[in-house]
C-alpha positions as CSV (number, residue, x, y, z in Angstrom):
1,M,-57.2,-122.6,-108.1
2,F,-60.3,-124.1,-109.8
3,S,-60.1,-127.1,-112.1
4,L,-61.7,-126.8,-115.5
5,F,-65.5,-127.0,-115.3
6,R,-67.5,-128.5,-118.0
7,K,-70.8,-128.7,-116.2
8,K,-73.6,-126.1,-116.2
9,A,-73.7,-124.1,-113.1
10,A,-76.9,-125.7,-111.9
11,N,-75.4,-129.2,-112.3
12,F,-72.0,-128.4,-110.8
13,F,-73.0,-129.3,-107.2
14,S,-74.3,-132.7,-106.2
15,Y,-77.7,-132.9,-104.5
16,E,-75.9,-133.4,-101.1
17,E,-73.7,-130.3,-101.7
18,K,-76.7,-128.2,-102.7
19,E,-78.5,-129.4,-99.5
20,K,-75.5,-128.5,-97.4
21,I,-75.4,-125.0,-98.8
22,L,-79.1,-124.5,-98.4
23,A,-78.9,-125.8,-94.8
24,A,-76.2,-123.3,-94.0
25,I,-78.4,-120.5,-95.4
26,K,-81.5,-121.6,-93.5
27,T,-79.6,-122.1,-90.2
28,T,-77.9,-118.7,-90.6
29,E,-81.2,-117.0,-91.1
30,Q,-82.8,-118.6,-88.1
31,S,-80.4,-116.6,-85.8
32,T,-80.6,-113.2,-87.5
33,S,-82.9,-110.8,-89.3
34,G,-80.2,-110.6,-92.0
35,E,-80.4,-112.3,-95.3
36,V,-77.9,-114.3,-97.3
37,R,-78.1,-115.5,-100.9
38,V,-75.8,-117.5,-103.1
39,F,-75.5,-116.9,-106.8
40,V,-73.6,-119.3,-109.0
41,E,-72.9,-119.0,-112.8
42,N,-70.3,-120.1,-115.2
43,R,-69.2,-116.8,-116.7
44,C,-68.6,-113.4,-115.1
45,R,-69.5,-110.6,-117.5
46,F,-67.2,-108.2,-115.8
47,V,-63.4,-108.0,-115.3
48,D,-64.0,-107.4,-111.5
49,P,-66.4,-110.0,-110.0
50,I,-67.5,-107.5,-107.3
51,D,-69.1,-105.5,-110.2
52,R,-71.0,-108.5,-111.2
53,A,-72.0,-109.3,-107.6
54,V,-73.3,-105.7,-107.2
55,E,-75.3,-106.0,-110.5
56,I,-76.9,-109.3,-109.3
57,F,-77.5,-108.0,-105.8
58,Y,-79.6,-105.2,-107.2
59,R,-81.3,-107.4,-109.8
60,L,-82.4,-109.7,-107.0
61,K,-83.7,-106.6,-105.1
62,M,-81.5,-107.5,-102.1
63,E,-81.2,-103.8,-101.1
64,K,-84.9,-103.9,-100.1
65,T,-84.3,-105.4,-96.7
66,V,-85.4,-103.3,-93.8
67,H,-82.0,-103.0,-92.1
68,R,-80.0,-103.1,-95.4
69,N,-78.2,-106.2,-94.0
70,A,-78.4,-108.6,-97.0
71,T,-75.3,-110.4,-98.3
72,L,-74.6,-112.0,-101.7
73,V,-72.0,-114.8,-102.2
74,Y,-71.1,-114.8,-105.9
75,V,-69.2,-117.5,-107.8
76,A,-68.4,-117.7,-111.5
77,L,-67.2,-121.3,-112.0
78,K,-65.5,-121.3,-115.5
79,D,-64.1,-117.8,-115.1
80,K,-62.7,-118.7,-111.7
81,Q,-64.1,-115.6,-110.0
82,L,-65.9,-115.0,-106.8
83,A,-67.0,-112.1,-104.6
84,V,-68.9,-111.5,-101.4
85,F,-71.0,-108.3,-101.4
86,G,-72.7,-106.9,-98.3
87,D,-75.3,-104.2,-98.3
88,E,-74.5,-100.9,-96.6
89,G,-75.9,-101.9,-93.2
90,I,-73.8,-105.0,-92.7
91,Y,-70.7,-103.5,-94.5
92,T,-70.7,-100.5,-92.2
93,K,-70.8,-102.8,-89.1
94,T,-68.1,-105.2,-90.2
95,G,-65.7,-103.2,-92.3
96,K,-63.6,-104.0,-95.4
97,E,-61.2,-106.4,-93.7
98,F,-64.1,-108.8,-92.8
99,W,-65.1,-109.1,-96.4
100,H,-61.5,-109.6,-97.6
101,N,-61.1,-112.4,-95.0
102,E,-64.3,-114.1,-96.2
103,V,-63.1,-114.1,-99.8
104,T,-59.7,-115.5,-98.6
105,L,-61.5,-118.2,-96.6
106,M,-63.5,-119.2,-99.6
107,L,-60.5,-119.3,-101.9
108,Q,-58.6,-121.6,-99.5
109,Q,-61.4,-124.1,-99.7
110,F,-61.8,-123.7,-103.5
111,N,-58.1,-124.3,-103.9
112,K,-58.6,-127.7,-102.3
113,E,-61.6,-128.3,-104.6
114,N,-64.0,-128.0,-101.6
115,Y,-66.4,-125.7,-103.3
116,A,-69.5,-126.4,-101.3
117,D,-67.5,-126.3,-98.1
118,G,-66.1,-122.9,-99.1
119,I,-69.5,-121.4,-99.7
120,T,-71.0,-123.1,-96.6
121,D,-68.2,-121.8,-94.3
122,V,-68.6,-118.2,-95.7
123,V,-72.3,-118.3,-95.2
124,K,-71.8,-119.4,-91.6
125,H,-69.3,-116.6,-90.9
126,I,-71.5,-114.0,-92.5
127,G,-74.4,-115.4,-90.3
128,A,-72.3,-115.0,-87.2
129,A,-71.6,-111.3,-88.1
130,L,-75.3,-110.7,-88.9
131,T,-76.4,-112.4,-85.6
132,Q,-74.0,-110.2,-83.7
133,H,-75.5,-107.0,-85.1
134,W,-79.1,-108.1,-85.9
135,P,-80.1,-111.0,-83.8
136,Y,-83.3,-112.9,-84.7
137,E,-86.5,-111.4,-83.0
138,A,-89.4,-113.8,-83.3
139,S,-92.0,-111.1,-82.9
140,T,-90.7,-108.9,-85.7
141,D,-88.6,-111.0,-88.1
142,K,-89.7,-112.2,-91.4
143,N,-87.8,-113.9,-94.2
144,E,-87.4,-111.0,-96.7
145,L,-85.6,-113.0,-99.4
146,P,-85.8,-116.6,-100.7
147,D,-83.4,-119.1,-99.1
148,D,-82.3,-120.7,-102.4
149,I,-79.2,-121.0,-104.5
150,V,-79.7,-118.9,-107.6
151,F,-78.1,-120.4,-110.7
152,G,-77.2,-118.2,-113.7
153,K,-75.9,-119.3,-117.1
């Protein structure tokens, strides 16, 4: 699945790869009131990465969005774990199968060592789902969460 990583999470992606992921986040959020964040670290402190994603989601206060439509893409590089966690608003609209498919999509890219592409593709798919249910409204929309990649240890 993953090759062995020796780099710190913040240095894993090249500048161009980071910019590609950031561009996907920004483009996604220009078409929806929903929010997407990406969190990358080396080690997952839990057996189940979804538990770690949930912890990070709440630590980043992502549940504070008006429509409860924020999503976190989580990757633990050295532990070869990942998860996608959507708040109750978007999860209710899309269902369990959508999230399972997004993880599968990301894994397919990761297995080819296309890590930035895997994250970018998932961000775009999540963006399409968010846009379908919460399209951007210029008069009321505001960016509720930062559009950065968060790097843990």
